[in-house]
N, C-alpha and C positions, 0 to 999 in steps of 0.2 A: 427572459429563458434559465433551464437548470438556473434559476432560485438559491436550490439546496443544493448543492454543491457551492455555489460562491458565500454561505455563509456560514455551512463546515469545513472545509480544504479556506477557503480567504480571511474569515473573521476567526475561526476556532480555532485553527490547527487541524482538526481531524481530520483523517486521507479515504478511502472512500478507496479499496482493497478488492472492486469486483470483478476482474479480469484476471487475478490470477489464476497460474496454473498449479496446480499443484498431485496432481497426475502421479511424478516422483514420490512424491512423500507418503502416501499410499498408499501401491504396487510396494515401498518398501518398507511397510510398516513403522509409518515414524512417527512413532507418537507419544517424543517428549522433543525436542530441538529446540531451539535460543532462531529467535526471527529475530532481522537485522534492518532492517528499512530506513534509506537515508533521509533529507528532507528536503523539499525541491531547492533549488536555488534562488528560481524565481520570485520576489516579495511581489504578494496579492493576483496569483497566480489563481485558476480554476480548472486548470486540467495541467496536469505533465507526465511523462513518462520517465516511471522511478526502476531501483536495480532488486527490489528484499529479493534477502538473503534468506536461509535457513541455515541455520548447525548443528549438525549431530552431535 
């Protein structure tokens, strides 16, 4: 189950950011910003709650 998640996240370190809320960035017409994403604290996890930050 969720083989893509297991491969991308746990084995390759690629995060799937499918549930990001970007409405505020679009409303503010933020076309340039620095995106910061901390890494998951649990090795081998396939799902993690993380707090991405966009700095204008």
